N, C-alpha and C positions, 0 to 999 in steps of 0.2 A: 751388283752393278746392273743397271737397266740397259738392255740391248735395243731399246726402242729407237726406231729411226722415223723421223717425220716424213710424211709423204710430200713429194714435190708436186705442186698443182699448177696447171696452166688454165687460164680462163680466156675463152673467146667471147668477146662482147663485154665492153667495159662501162656500159651504162648503169642505170640504177640497180638492176637485178645483179649484174656482174659485181658491182661494188658491194652489195649486200652479201653475196656469196663469199667474196674475199674476206669480209669482216667476220663471217661466221665460221671460218676454217678452224679456229681454235688451236689448241696446243698440239694436236696430232698431225697437223699439216702446215705447209708453208707455201705461200704464193711465190713462185719463182719466175713466172712470165705471164703476160697477158697480151691480148691482141684485139685491135679494133680498127675499123677503117678510118675512124676519126683519130688521127695521131695525137691530138691534144688530150683527148679523153684517155687514151691508152697510156700516154706519158704520165698523166696525173695519177692514175691508179697505180702504176708501177712505182712511182716515186713514193707513194704512201706506204708501200710494202717492201721497198728496196728490192724490186724485181726488174727483170728485163721487160721491154715492151716491143711489140711488132705491129705493123699495119697489115700484115698478111697472116690470116688465120692458119695457113698451112705450116707456118713456122712452129706453132704450138703442136700440131699433130705430128710433125716429123721429128720433134725433139725427143730422143730416147731418155734423156735425164728427167723428163716429166712423167711421174707415175700415174697421175690422174688428169684427164682433160675434161673441162667443163664448158659447155656451150650455154650461153645466156643471151639468146638472140630473140628479136621480135619476128613476127611472121614474114617480114620482108626479106629475111635472110634464110628462109627455110631450106634452100638448096644446100647449105653448108651442113646442116644437121642430117 
């Protein structure tokens, strides 16, 4: 029996790069949450992966159930990184 557990991933920034990152997760990881200041964009990405969405990036950082946090932001959001 395989004891492999998928990594729970949270993505901050749900634009083009965040979407590409989510699609590239593969079998070893699962998108469980995403965050973007644009609620419609966050909601759309979350719906595609059956994940939770937030408009506050801190919710991703503070969530202990998320094993890996990924930021996919443009330079206008550099203070988060």
